[in-house]
CHARMM internal coordinates of N, CA and C (Angstrom, degrees):
IC EDIT
DIST 1 N 1 CA 1.4363
DIST 1 CA 1 C 1.5262
ANGL 1 N 1 CA 1 C 108.55
DIST 1 C 2 N 1.3398
ANGL 1 CA 1 C 2 N 113.84
DIHE 1 N 1 CA 1 C 2 N 152.82
DIST 2 N 2 CA 1.4532
ANGL 1 C 2 N 2 CA 120.75
DIHE 1 CA 1 C 2 N 2 CA 179.53
DIST 2 CA 2 C 1.5253
ANGL 2 N 2 CA 2 C 109.28
DIHE 1 C 2 N 2 CA 2 C -131.21
DIST 2 C 3 N 1.3138
ANGL 2 CA 2 C 3 N 114.95
DIHE 2 N 2 CA 2 C 3 N 142.31
DIST 3 N 3 CA 1.4568
ANGL 2 C 3 N 3 CA 121.30
DIHE 2 CA 2 C 3 N 3 CA 174.41
DIST 3 CA 3 C 1.5155
ANGL 3 N 3 CA 3 C 107.23
DIHE 2 C 3 N 3 CA 3 C -103.39
DIST 3 C 4 N 1.3338
ANGL 3 CA 3 C 4 N 115.82
DIHE 3 N 3 CA 3 C 4 N 130.22
DIST 4 N 4 CA 1.4546
ANGL 3 C 4 N 4 CA 122.56
DIHE 3 CA 3 C 4 N 4 CA 176.47
DIST 4 CA 4 C 1.5146
ANGL 4 N 4 CA 4 C 108.17
DIHE 3 C 4 N 4 CA 4 C -113.48
DIST 4 C 5 N 1.3279
ANGL 4 CA 4 C 5 N 116.01
DIHE 4 N 4 CA 4 C 5 N 133.21
DIST 5 N 5 CA 1.4641
ANGL 4 C 5 N 5 CA 121.94
DIHE 4 CA 4 C 5 N 5 CA 175.49
DIST 5 CA 5 C 1.5186
ANGL 5 N 5 CA 5 C 108.15
DIHE 4 C 5 N 5 CA 5 C -128.65
DIST 5 C 6 N 1.3121
ANGL 5 CA 5 C 6 N 116.13
DIHE 5 N 5 CA 5 C 6 N 147.54
DIST 6 N 6 CA 1.4562
ANGL 5 C 6 N 6 CA 121.85
DIHE 5 CA 5 C 6 N 6 CA -176.41
DIST 6 CA 6 C 1.5136
ANGL 6 N 6 CA 6 C 110.75
DIHE 5 C 6 N 6 CA 6 C -114.46
DIST 6 C 7 N 1.3303
ANGL 6 CA 6 C 7 N 116.48
DIHE 6 N 6 CA 6 C 7 N 131.69
DIST 7 N 7 CA 1.4657
ANGL 6 C 7 N 7 CA 122.66
DIHE 6 CA 6 C 7 N 7 CA 171.02
DIST 7 CA 7 C 1.5207
ANGL 7 N 7 CA 7 C 105.44
DIHE 6 C 7 N 7 CA 7 C -123.84
DIST 7 C 8 N 1.3196
ANGL 7 CA 7 C 8 N 118.53
DIHE 7 N 7 CA 7 C 8 N -92.44
DIST 8 N 8 CA 1.4620
ANGL 7 C 8 N 8 CA 120.94
DIHE 7 CA 7 C 8 N 8 CA 171.23
DIST 8 CA 8 C 1.5169
ANGL 8 N 8 CA 8 C 109.86
DIHE 7 C 8 N 8 CA 8 C -96.41
DIST 8 C 9 N 1.2947
ANGL 8 CA 8 C 9 N 115.91
DIHE 8 N 8 CA 8 C 9 N -7.44
DIST 9 N 9 CA 1.4602
ANGL 8 C 9 N 9 CA 125.18
DIHE 8 CA 8 C 9 N 9 CA 177.05
DIST 9 CA 9 C 1.5152
ANGL 9 N 9 CA 9 C 107.23
DIHE 8 C 9 N 9 CA 9 C -165.40
DIST 9 C 10 N 1.3140
ANGL 9 CA 9 C 10 N 116.93
DIHE 9 N 9 CA 9 C 10 N 172.27
DIST 10 N 10 CA 1.4538
ANGL 9 C 10 N 10 CA 121.31
DIHE 9 CA 9 C 10 N 10 CA -178.56
DIST 10 CA 10 C 1.5178
ANGL 10 N 10 CA 10 C 110.84
DIHE 9 C 10 N 10 CA 10 C -84.21
DIST 10 C 11 N 1.3455
ANGL 10 CA 10 C 11 N 116.77
DIHE 10 N 10 CA 10 C 11 N 139.45
DIST 11 N 11 CA 1.4578
ANGL 10 C 11 N 11 CA 123.00
DIHE 10 CA 10 C 11 N 11 CA 175.76
DIST 11 CA 11 C 1.5200
ANGL 11 N 11 CA 11 C 107.54
DIHE 10 C 11 N 11 CA 11 C -126.86
DIST 11 C 12 N 1.3381
ANGL 11 CA 11 C 12 N 115.18
DIHE 11 N 11 CA 11 C 12 N 136.98
DIST 12 N 12 CA 1.4663
ANGL 11 C 12 N 12 CA 122.03
DIHE 11 CA 11 C 12 N 12 CA -178.25
DIST 12 CA 12 C 1.5293
ANGL 12 N 12 CA 12 C 109.47
DIHE 11 C 12 N 12 CA 12 C -99.26
DIST 12 C 13 N 1.3273
ANGL 12 CA 12 C 13 N 116.02
DIHE 12 N 12 CA 12 C 13 N 135.24
DIST 13 N 13 CA 1.4606
ANGL 12 C 13 N 13 CA 123.11
DIHE 12 CA 12 C 13 N 13 CA 174.48
DIST 13 CA 13 C 1.5233
ANGL 13 N 13 CA 13 C 107.26
DIHE 12 C 13 N 13 CA 13 C -119.03
DIST 13 C 14 N 1.3188
ANGL 13 CA 13 C 14 N 116.81
DIHE 13 N 13 CA 13 C 14 N 138.48
DIST 14 N 14 CA 1.4514
ANGL 13 C 14 N 14 CA 119.86
DIHE 13 CA 13 C 14 N 14 CA 178.48
DIST 14 CA 14 C 1.5170
ANGL 14 N 14 CA 14 C 110.18
DIHE 13 C 14 N 14 CA 14 C 132.22
DIST 14 C 15 N 1.3157
ANGL 14 CA 14 C 15 N 115.37
DIHE 14 N 14 CA 14 C 15 N -172.98
DIST 15 N 15 CA 1.4637
ANGL 14 C 15 N 15 CA 128.37
DIHE 14 CA 14 C 15 N 15 CA 16.97
DIST 15 CA 15 C 1.5259
ANGL 15 N 15 CA 15 C 112.63
DIHE 14 C 15 N 15 CA 15 C -84.89
DIST 15 C 16 N 1.3234
ANGL 15 CA 15 C 16 N 113.85
DIHE 15 N 15 CA 15 C 16 N 158.03
DIST 16 N 16 CA 1.4534
ANGL 15 C 16 N 16 CA 123.33
DIHE 15 CA 15 C 16 N 16 CA 176.93
DIST 16 CA 16 C 1.5278
ANGL 16 N 16 CA 16 C 108.44
DIHE 15 C 16 N 16 CA 16 C -126.47
DIST 16 C 17 N 1.3266
ANGL 16 CA 16 C 17 N 115.40
DIHE 16 N 16 CA 16 C 17 N 150.02
DIST 17 N 17 CA 1.4635
ANGL 16 C 17 N 17 CA 119.65
DIHE 16 CA 16 C 17 N 17 CA 174.54
DIST 17 CA 17 C 1.5268
ANGL 17 N 17 CA 17 C 109.57
DIHE 16 C 17 N 17 CA 17 C -66.98
DIST 17 C 18 N 1.3247
ANGL 17 CA 17 C 18 N 115.35
DIHE 17 N 17 CA 17 C 18 N -43.01
DIST 18 N 18 CA 1.4687
ANGL 17 C 18 N 18 CA 121.54
DIHE 17 CA 17 C 18 N 18 CA 173.61
DIST 18 CA 18 C 1.5166
ANGL 18 N 18 CA 18 C 109.04
DIHE 17 C 18 N 18 CA 18 C -159.95
DIST 18 C 19 N 1.3204
ANGL 18 CA 18 C 19 N 115.58
DIHE 18 N 18 CA 18 C 19 N 162.84
DIST 19 N 19 CA 1.4660
ANGL 18 C 19 N 19 CA 122.44
DIHE 18 CA 18 C 19 N 19 CA 178.76
DIST 19 CA 19 C 1.5180
ANGL 19 N 19 CA 19 C 108.74
DIHE 18 C 19 N 19 CA 19 C -132.42
DIST 19 C 20 N 1.3200
ANGL 19 CA 19 C 20 N 115.26
DIHE 19 N 19 CA 19 C 20 N 149.29
DIST 20 N 20 CA 1.4648
ANGL 19 C 20 N 20 CA 121.17
DIHE 19 CA 19 C 20 N 20 CA -177.96
DIST 20 CA 20 C 1.5246
ANGL 20 N 20 CA 20 C 109.50
DIHE 19 C 20 N 20 CA 20 C -132.77
DIST 20 C 21 N 1.3234
ANGL 20 CA 20 C 21 N 115.69
DIHE 20 N 20 CA 20 C 21 N 132.52
DIST 21 N 21 CA 1.4642
ANGL 20 C 21 N 21 CA 121.31
DIHE 20 CA 20 C 21 N 21 CA 172.99
DIST 21 CA 21 C 1.5243
ANGL 21 N 21 CA 21 C 107.97
DIHE 20 C 21 N 21 CA 21 C -92.53
DIST 21 C 22 N 1.3110
ANGL 21 CA 21 C 22 N 117.78
DIHE 21 N 21 CA 21 C 22 N 126.15
DIST 22 N 22 CA 1.4639
ANGL 21 C 22 N 22 CA 122.68
DIHE 21 CA 21 C 22 N 22 CA 175.58
DIST 22 CA 22 C 1.5268
ANGL 22 N 22 CA 22 C 108.76
DIHE 21 C 22 N 22 CA 22 C -111.51
DIST 22 C 23 N 1.3309
ANGL 22 CA 22 C 23 N 115.74
DIHE 22 N 22 CA 22 C 23 N 145.06
DIST 23 N 23 CA 1.4620
ANGL 22 C 23 N 23 CA 120.60
DIHE 22 CA 22 C 23 N 23 CA -177.75
DIST 23 CA 23 C 1.5225
ANGL 23 N 23 CA 23 C 114.50
DIHE 22 C 23 N 23 CA 23 C -88.85
DIST 23 C 24 N 1.3228
ANGL 23 CA 23 C 24 N 118.02
DIHE 23 N 23 CA 23 C 24 N -32.10
DIST 24 N 24 CA 1.4565
ANGL 23 C 24 N 24 CA 120.04
DIHE 23 CA 23 C 24 N 24 CA -172.97
DIST 24 CA 24 C 1.5215
ANGL 24 N 24 CA 24 C 110.46
DIHE 23 C 24 N 24 CA 24 C -137.60
DIST 24 C 25 N 1.3198
ANGL 24 CA 24 C 25 N 119.89
DIHE 24 N 24 CA 24 C 25 N 97.19
DIST 25 N 25 CA 1.4611
ANGL 24 C 25 N 25 CA 126.09
DIHE 24 CA 24 C 25 N 25 CA -0.99
DIST 25 CA 25 C 1.5240
ANGL 25 N 25 CA 25 C 110.50
DIHE 24 C 25 N 25 CA 25 C -78.00
DIST 25 C 26 N 1.3226
ANGL 25 CA 25 C 26 N 116.63
DIHE 25 N 25 CA 25 C 26 N 163.42
DIST 26 N 26 CA 1.4674
ANGL 25 C 26 N 26 CA 121.16
DIHE 25 CA 25 C 26 N 26 CA -178.82
DIST 26 CA 26 C 1.5193
ANGL 26 N 26 CA 26 C 109.13
DIHE 25 C 26 N 26 CA 26 C -71.87
DIST 26 C 27 N 1.3266
ANGL 26 CA 26 C 27 N 115.06
DIHE 26 N 26 CA 26 C 27 N 103.29
DIST 27 N 27 CA 1.4572
ANGL 26 C 27 N 27 CA 121.46
DIHE 26 CA 26 C 27 N 27 CA -178.12
DIST 27 CA 27 C 1.5249
ANGL 27 N 27 CA 27 C 109.66
DIHE 26 C 27 N 27 CA 27 C -138.73
DIST 27 C 28 N 1.3234
ANGL 27 CA 27 C 28 N 114.70
DIHE 27 N 27 CA 27 C 28 N 162.09
DIST 28 N 28 CA 1.4574
ANGL 27 C 28 N 28 CA 122.74
DIHE 27 CA 27 C 28 N 28 CA 169.41
DIST 28 CA 28 C 1.5121
ANGL 28 N 28 CA 28 C 105.02
DIHE 27 C 28 N 28 CA 28 C -118.18
DIST 28 C 29 N 1.3409
ANGL 28 CA 28 C 29 N 116.51
DIHE 28 N 28 CA 28 C 29 N 122.16
DIST 29 N 29 CA 1.4718
ANGL 28 C 29 N 29 CA 121.64
DIHE 28 CA 28 C 29 N 29 CA -175.35
DIST 29 CA 29 C 1.5196
ANGL 29 N 29 CA 29 C 110.65
DIHE 28 C 29 N 29 CA 29 C -117.54
DIST 29 C 30 N 1.3315
ANGL 29 CA 29 C 30 N 114.85
DIHE 29 N 29 CA 29 C 30 N 151.30
DIST 30 N 30 CA 1.4553
ANGL 29 C 30 N 30 CA 120.38
DIHE 29 CA 29 C 30 N 30 CA 178.95
DIST 30 CA 30 C 1.5218
ANGL 30 N 30 CA 30 C 111.35
DIHE 29 C 30 N 30 CA 30 C -91.51
DIST 30 C 31 N 1.3259
ANGL 30 CA 30 C 31 N 116.12
DIHE 30 N 30 CA 30 C 31 N -173.34
DIST 31 N 31 CA 1.4641
ANGL 30 C 31 N 31 CA 122.95
DIHE 30 CA 30 C 31 N 31 CA -176.06
DIST 31 CA 31 C 1.5294
ANGL 31 N 31 CA 31 C 112.61
DIHE 30 C 31 N 31 CA 31 C -62.54
DIST 31 C 32 N 1.3285
ANGL 31 CA 31 C 32 N 118.01
DIHE 31 N 31 CA 31 C 32 N -21.22
DIST 32 N 32 CA 1.4627
ANGL 31 C 32 N 32 CA 121.82
DIHE 31 CA 31 C 32 N 32 CA 178.79
DIST 32 CA 32 C 1.5260
ANGL 32 N 32 CA 32 C 112.30
DIHE 31 C 32 N 32 CA 32 C -94.41
DIST 32 C 33 N 1.3307
ANGL 32 CA 32 C 33 N 116.66
DIHE 32 N 32 CA 32 C 33 N 3.65
DIST 33 N 33 CA 1.4587
ANGL 32 C 33 N 33 CA 120.72
DIHE 32 CA 32 C 33 N 33 CA -178.60
DIST 33 CA 33 C 1.5126
ANGL 33 N 33 CA 33 C 113.63
DIHE 32 C 33 N 33 CA 33 C 80.58
DIST 33 C 34 N 1.3372
ANGL 33 CA 33 C 34 N 116.85
DIHE 33 N 33 CA 33 C 34 N 9.26
DIST 34 N 34 CA 1.4606
ANGL 33 C 34 N 34 CA 121.57
DIHE 33 CA 33 C 34 N 34 CA -179.83
DIST 34 CA 34 C 1.5278
ANGL 34 N 34 CA 34 C 110.15
DIHE 33 C 34 N 34 CA 34 C -83.88
DIST 34 C 35 N 1.3331
ANGL 34 CA 34 C 35 N 116.14
DIHE 34 N 34 CA 34 C 35 N 142.86
DIST 35 N 35 CA 1.4582
ANGL 34 C 35 N 35 CA 120.29
DIHE 34 CA 34 C 35 N 35 CA 176.78
DIST 35 CA 35 C 1.5240
ANGL 35 N 35 CA 35 C 110.10
DIHE 34 C 35 N 35 CA 35 C -68.22
DIST 35 C 36 N 1.3133
ANGL 35 CA 35 C 36 N 116.07
DIHE 35 N 35 CA 35 C 36 N 128.16
DIST 36 N 36 CA 1.4573
ANGL 35 C 36 N 36 CA 122.15
DIHE 35 CA 35 C 36 N 36 CA 173.73
DIST 36 CA 36 C 1.5239
ANGL 36 N 36 CA 36 C 108.22
DIHE 35 C 36 N 36 CA 36 C -98.75
DIST 36 C 37 N 1.3323
ANGL 36 CA 36 C 37 N 115.89
DIHE 36 N 36 CA 36 C 37 N -38.78
DIST 37 N 37 CA 1.4649
ANGL 36 C 37 N 37 CA 121.84
DIHE 36 CA 36 C 37 N 37 CA 178.05
DIST 37 CA 37 C 1.5204
ANGL 37 N 37 CA 37 C 108.29
DIHE 36 C 37 N 37 CA 37 C -152.06
DIST 37 C 38 N 1.3369
ANGL 37 CA 37 C 38 N 116.26
DIHE 37 N 37 CA 37 C 38 N 154.38
DIST 38 N 38 CA 1.4578
ANGL 37 C 38 N 38 CA 120.35
DIHE 37 CA 37 C 38 N 38 CA 177.01
DIST 38 CA 38 C 1.5186
ANGL 38 N 38 CA 38 C 108.92
DIHE 37 C 38 N 38 CA 38 C -142.99
DIST 38 C 39 N 1.3159
ANGL 38 CA 38 C 39 N 115.62
DIHE 38 N 38 CA 38 C 39 N 154.18
DIST 39 N 39 CA 1.4599
ANGL 38 C 39 N 39 CA 122.38
DIHE 38 CA 38 C 39 N 39 CA -179.24
DIST 39 CA 39 C 1.5145
ANGL 39 N 39 CA 39 C 108.40
DIHE 38 C 39 N 39 CA 39 C -96.55
DIST 39 C 40 N 1.3356
ANGL 39 CA 39 C 40 N 116.67
DIHE 39 N 39 CA 39 C 40 N 125.82
DIST 40 N 40 CA 1.4676
ANGL 39 C 40 N 40 CA 120.66
DIHE 39 CA 39 C 40 N 40 CA -176.09
DIST 40 CA 40 C 1.5276
ANGL 40 N 40 CA 40 C 113.15
DIHE 39 C 40 N 40 CA 40 C -95.48
DIST 40 C 41 N 1.3300
ANGL 40 CA 40 C 41 N 116.45
DIHE 40 N 40 CA 40 C 41 N 11.06
DIST 41 N 41 CA 1.4518
ANGL 40 C 41 N 41 CA 121.00
DIHE 40 CA 40 C 41 N 41 CA -178.43
DIST 41 CA 41 C 1.5149
ANGL 41 N 41 CA 41 C 112.72
DIHE 40 C 41 N 41 CA 41 C 104.86
DIST 41 C 42 N 1.3374
ANGL 41 CA 41 C 42 N 116.06
DIHE 41 N 41 CA 41 C 42 N -20.96
DIST 42 N 42 CA 1.4702
ANGL 41 C 42 N 42 CA 120.90
DIHE 41 CA 41 C 42 N 42 CA 178.62
DIST 42 CA 42 C 1.5255
ANGL 42 N 42 CA 42 C 111.34
DIHE 41 C 42 N 42 CA 42 C -130.27
DIST 42 C 43 N 1.3368
ANGL 42 CA 42 C 43 N 116.89
DIHE 42 N 42 CA 42 C 43 N -38.80
DIST 43 N 43 CA 1.4664
ANGL 42 C 43 N 43 CA 122.36
DIHE 42 CA 42 C 43 N 43 CA -175.34
DIST 43 CA 43 C 1.5240
ANGL 43 N 43 CA 43 C 110.24
DIHE 42 C 43 N 43 CA 43 C -142.80
DIST 43 C 44 N 1.3267
ANGL 43 CA 43 C 44 N 116.06
DIHE 43 N 43 CA 43 C 44 N 166.50
DIST 44 N 44 CA 1.4614
ANGL 43 C 44 N 44 CA 121.70
DIHE 43 CA 43 C 44 N 44 CA 173.65
DIST 44 CA 44 C 1.5202
ANGL 44 N 44 CA 44 C 108.71
DIHE 43 C 44 N 44 CA 44 C -88.69
DIST 44 C 45 N 1.3257
ANGL 44 CA 44 C 45 N 117.16
DIHE 44 N 44 CA 44 C 45 N 145.60
DIST 45 N 45 CA 1.4710
ANGL 44 C 45 N 45 CA 124.36
DIHE 44 CA 44 C 45 N 45 CA 179.33
DIST 45 CA 45 C 1.5195
ANGL 45 N 45 CA 45 C 109.08
DIHE 44 C 45 N 45 CA 45 C -127.26
DIST 45 C 46 N 1.3413
ANGL 45 CA 45 C 46 N 116.36
DIHE 45 N 45 CA 45 C 46 N 157.15
DIST 46 N 46 CA 1.4642
ANGL 45 C 46 N 46 CA 121.92
DIHE 45 CA 45 C 46 N 46 CA 176.70
DIST 46 CA 46 C 1.5275
ANGL 46 N 46 CA 46 C 109.37
DIHE 45 C 46 N 46 CA 46 C -130.85
DIST 46 C 47 N 1.3349
ANGL 46 CA 46 C 47 N 115.40
DIHE 46 N 46 CA 46 C 47 N 162.90
DIST 47 N 47 CA 1.4641
ANGL 46 C 47 N 47 CA 121.17
DIHE 46 CA 46 C 47 N 47 CA 177.79
DIST 47 CA 47 C 1.5227
ANGL 47 N 47 CA 47 C 112.51
DIHE 46 C 47 N 47 CA 47 C -86.35
DIST 47 C 48 N 1.3194
ANGL 47 CA 47 C 48 N 117.71
DIHE 47 N 47 CA 47 C 48 N -12.96
DIST 48 N 48 CA 1.4585
ANGL 47 C 48 N 48 CA 122.33
DIHE 47 CA 47 C 48 N 48 CA -176.20
DIST 48 CA 48 C 1.5337
ANGL 48 N 48 CA 48 C 110.06
DIHE 47 C 48 N 48 CA 48 C -60.42
DIST 48 C 49 N 1.3370
ANGL 48 CA 48 C 49 N 117.34
DIHE 48 N 48 CA 48 C 49 N 119.71
DIST 49 N 49 CA 1.4687
ANGL 48 C 49 N 49 CA 122.35
DIHE 48 CA 48 C 49 N 49 CA -177.54
DIST 49 CA 49 C 1.5250
ANGL 49 N 49 CA 49 C 112.92
DIHE 48 C 49 N 49 CA 49 C -58.05
DIST 49 C 50 N 1.3388
ANGL 49 CA 49 C 50 N 117.20
DIHE 49 N 49 CA 49 C 50 N -29.90
DIST 50 N 50 CA 1.4683
ANGL 49 C 50 N 50 CA 120.11
DIHE 49 CA 49 C 50 N 50 CA -179.54
DIST 50 CA 50 C 1.5249
ANGL 50 N 50 CA 50 C 111.70
DIHE 49 C 50 N 50 CA 50 C -64.92
DIST 50 C 51 N 1.3297
ANGL 50 CA 50 C 51 N 116.53
DIHE 50 N 50 CA 50 C 51 N -22.32
DIST 51 N 51 CA 1.4608
ANGL 50 C 51 N 51 CA 120.39
DIHE 50 CA 50 C 51 N 51 CA -174.60
DIST 51 CA 51 C 1.5220
ANGL 51 N 51 CA 51 C 112.48
DIHE 50 C 51 N 51 CA 51 C -120.33
DIST 51 C 52 N 1.3208
ANGL 51 CA 51 C 52 N 116.09
DIHE 51 N 51 CA 51 C 52 N 26.61
DIST 52 N 52 CA 1.4538
ANGL 51 C 52 N 52 CA 120.71
DIHE 51 CA 51 C 52 N 52 CA 178.81
DIST 52 CA 52 C 1.5276
ANGL 52 N 52 CA 52 C 109.58
DIHE 51 C 52 N 52 CA 52 C -61.52
DIST 52 C 53 N 1.3159
ANGL 52 CA 52 C 53 N 116.56
DIHE 52 N 52 CA 52 C 53 N 129.18
DIST 53 N 53 CA 1.4494
ANGL 52 C 53 N 53 CA 121.17
DIHE 52 CA 52 C 53 N 53 CA 179.72
DIST 53 CA 53 C 1.5159
ANGL 53 N 53 CA 53 C 114.71
DIHE 52 C 53 N 53 CA 53 C 90.10
DIST 53 C 54 N 1.3485
ANGL 53 CA 53 C 54 N 117.27
DIHE 53 N 53 CA 53 C 54 N -7.71
DIST 54 N 54 CA 1.4637
ANGL 53 C 54 N 54 CA 119.35
DIHE 53 CA 53 C 54 N 54 CA 178.24
DIST 54 CA 54 C 1.5185
ANGL 54 N 54 CA 54 C 109.66
DIHE 53 C 54 N 54 CA 54 C -68.96
DIST 54 C 55 N 1.3026
ANGL 54 CA 54 C 55 N 115.85
DIHE 54 N 54 CA 54 C 55 N 144.75
DIST 55 N 55 CA 1.4630
ANGL 54 C 55 N 55 CA 122.65
DIHE 54 CA 54 C 55 N 55 CA 177.83
DIST 55 CA 55 C 1.5189
ANGL 55 N 55 CA 55 C 107.47
DIHE 54 C 55 N 55 CA 55 C -111.76
DIST 55 C 56 N 1.3301
ANGL 55 CA 55 C 56 N 115.31
DIHE 55 N 55 CA 55 C 56 N 93.91
DIST 56 N 56 CA 1.4540
ANGL 55 C 56 N 56 CA 122.30
DIHE 55 CA 55 C 56 N 56 CA -173.84
DIST 56 CA 56 C 1.5238
ANGL 56 N 56 CA 56 C 112.07
DIHE 55 C 56 N 56 CA 56 C -81.35
DIST 56 C 57 N 1.3348
ANGL 56 CA 56 C 57 N 114.53
DIHE 56 N 56 CA 56 C 57 N 152.35
DIST 57 N 57 CA 1.4616
ANGL 56 C 57 N 57 CA 122.92
DIHE 56 CA 56 C 57 N 57 CA 174.89
DIST 57 CA 57 C 1.5276
ANGL 57 N 57 CA 57 C 108.99
DIHE 56 C 57 N 57 CA 57 C -134.62
DIST 57 C 58 N 1.3091
ANGL 57 CA 57 C 58 N 115.30
DIHE 57 N 57 CA 57 C 58 N 168.06
DIST 58 N 58 CA 1.4710
ANGL 57 C 58 N 58 CA 123.45
DIHE 57 CA 57 C 58 N 58 CA 167.81
DIST 58 CA 58 C 1.5219
ANGL 58 N 58 CA 58 C 115.24
DIHE 57 C 58 N 58 CA 58 C 53.47
DIST 58 C 59 N 1.3310
ANGL 58 CA 58 C 59 N 120.23
DIHE 58 N 58 CA 58 C 59 N 57.93
DIST 59 N 59 CA 1.4569
ANGL 58 C 59 N 59 CA 119.52
DIHE 58 CA 58 C 59 N 59 CA 178.20
DIST 59 CA 59 C 1.5321
ANGL 59 N 59 CA 59 C 110.46
DIHE 58 C 59 N 59 CA 59 C -60.83
DIST 59 C 60 N 1.3327
ANGL 59 CA 59 C 60 N 115.02
DIHE 59 N 59 CA 59 C 60 N 138.52
DIST 60 N 60 CA 1.4535
ANGL 59 C 60 N 60 CA 121.75
DIHE 59 CA 59 C 60 N 60 CA -179.63
DIST 60 CA 60 C 1.5232
ANGL 60 N 60 CA 60 C 107.79
DIHE 59 C 60 N 60 CA 60 C -141.23
DIST 60 C 61 N 1.3160
ANGL 60 CA 60 C 61 N 116.99
DIHE 60 N 60 CA 60 C 61 N 140.71
DIST 61 N 61 CA 1.4643
ANGL 60 C 61 N 61 CA 122.01
DIHE 60 CA 60 C 61 N 61 CA 178.95
DIST 61 CA 61 C 1.5227
ANGL 61 N 61 CA 61 C 108.76
DIHE 60 C 61 N 61 CA 61 C -115.73
DIST 61 C 62 N 1.3490
ANGL 61 CA 61 C 62 N 115.44
DIHE 61 N 61 CA 61 C 62 N 135.57
DIST 62 N 62 CA 1.4596
ANGL 61 C 62 N 62 CA 121.08
DIHE 61 CA 61 C 62 N 62 CA 175.96
DIST 62 CA 62 C 1.5259
ANGL 62 N 62 CA 62 C 109.16
DIHE 61 C 62 N 62 CA 62 C -131.37
DIST 62 C 63 N 1.3242
ANGL 62 CA 62 C 63 N 116.33
DIHE 62 N 62 CA 62 C 63 N 163.24
DIST 63 N 63 CA 1.4601
ANGL 62 C 63 N 63 CA 120.47
DIHE 62 CA 62 C 63 N 63 CA 175.35
DIST 63 CA 63 C 1.5238
ANGL 63 N 63 CA 63 C 110.68
DIHE 62 C 63 N 63 CA 63 C -96.97
DIST 63 C 64 N 1.3151
ANGL 63 CA 63 C 64 N 117.13
DIHE 63 N 63 CA 63 C 64 N -9.46
DIST 64 N 64 CA 1.4616
ANGL 63 C 64 N 64 CA 122.83
DIHE 63 CA 63 C 64 N 64 CA 179.11
DIST 64 CA 64 C 1.5251
ANGL 64 N 64 CA 64 C 109.65
DIHE 63 C 64 N 64 CA 64 C -108.58
DIST 64 C 65 N 1.3236
ANGL 64 CA 64 C 65 N 116.12
DIHE 64 N 64 CA 64 C 65 N 151.75
DIST 65 N 65 CA 1.4634
ANGL 64 C 65 N 65 CA 120.12
DIHE 64 CA 64 C 65 N 65 CA 176.91
DIST 65 CA 65 C 1.5226
ANGL 65 N 65 CA 65 C 111.46
DIHE 64 C 65 N 65 CA 65 C -79.39
DIST 65 C 66 N 1.3098
ANGL 65 CA 65 C 66 N 116.50
DIHE 65 N 65 CA 65 C 66 N -4.07
DIST 66 N 66 CA 1.4651
ANGL 65 C 66 N 66 CA 121.67
DIHE 65 CA 65 C 66 N 66 CA 179.38
DIST 66 CA 66 C 1.5230
ANGL 66 N 66 CA 66 C 109.64
DIHE 65 C 66 N 66 CA 66 C -93.67
DIST 66 C 67 N 1.3338
ANGL 66 CA 66 C 67 N 115.85
DIHE 66 N 66 CA 66 C 67 N 132.09
DIST 67 N 67 CA 1.4671
ANGL 66 C 67 N 67 CA 119.83
DIHE 66 CA 66 C 67 N 67 CA -180.00
DIST 67 CA 67 C 1.5285
ANGL 67 N 67 CA 67 C 108.59
DIHE 66 C 67 N 67 CA 67 C -61.72
DIST 67 C 68 N 1.3355
ANGL 67 CA 67 C 68 N 117.64
DIHE 67 N 67 CA 67 C 68 N 135.94
DIST 68 N 68 CA 1.4662
ANGL 67 C 68 N 68 CA 120.12
DIHE 67 CA 67 C 68 N 68 CA -176.74
DIST 68 CA 68 C 1.5266
ANGL 68 N 68 CA 68 C 113.59
DIHE 67 C 68 N 68 CA 68 C -68.29
DIST 68 C 69 N 1.3170
ANGL 68 CA 68 C 69 N 118.23
DIHE 68 N 68 CA 68 C 69 N -17.99
DIST 69 N 69 CA 1.4569
ANGL 68 C 69 N 69 CA 123.26
DIHE 68 CA 68 C 69 N 69 CA 176.97
DIST 69 CA 69 C 1.5259
ANGL 69 N 69 CA 69 C 108.77
DIHE 68 C 69 N 69 CA 69 C -127.53
DIST 69 C 70 N 1.3463
ANGL 69 CA 69 C 70 N 118.08
DIHE 69 N 69 CA 69 C 70 N 76.60
DIST 70 N 70 CA 1.4710
ANGL 69 C 70 N 70 CA 120.87
DIHE 69 CA 69 C 70 N 70 CA -172.48
DIST 70 CA 70 C 1.5243
ANGL 70 N 70 CA 70 C 114.67
DIHE 69 C 70 N 70 CA 70 C -53.98
DIST 70 C 71 N 1.3046
ANGL 70 CA 70 C 71 N 118.17
DIHE 70 N 70 CA 70 C 71 N -30.60
DIST 71 N 71 CA 1.4591
ANGL 70 C 71 N 71 CA 120.03
DIHE 70 CA 70 C 71 N 71 CA -179.36
DIST 71 CA 71 C 1.5259
ANGL 71 N 71 CA 71 C 111.53
DIHE 70 C 71 N 71 CA 71 C -68.31
DIST 71 C 72 N 1.3268
ANGL 71 CA 71 C 72 N 116.38
DIHE 71 N 71 CA 71 C 72 N -18.32
DIST 72 N 72 CA 1.4656
ANGL 71 C 72 N 72 CA 120.98
DIHE 71 CA 71 C 72 N 72 CA 178.89
DIST 72 CA 72 C 1.5101
ANGL 72 N 72 CA 72 C 112.86
DIHE 71 C 72 N 72 CA 72 C -99.30
DIST 72 C 73 N 1.3213
ANGL 72 CA 72 C 73 N 118.87
DIHE 72 N 72 CA 72 C 73 N -12.71
DIST 73 N 73 CA 1.4394
ANGL 72 C 73 N 73 CA 123.22
DIHE 72 CA 72 C 73 N 73 CA -171.82
DIST 73 CA 73 C 1.4749
ANGL 73 N 73 CA 73 C 114.59
DIHE 72 C 73 N 73 CA 73 C -85.94
END
COOR INIT
IC SEED 1 N 1 CA 1 C
IC BUILD
């Protein structure tokens, strides 16, 4: 599975064995229970140093590494 997040363009995170959306707190966790992304009240954030400070929107999960809408990716 892959997690896609959008800022100025789509970025793919993964692969993951599985992903889970939790409501309280609003997080996306991987198969090990580790936070992959969390909602800070306005935007989604990630721990990945390459994307520190990014304000992500529109989380999407796919089973393919290919973006489902290539013209938008």
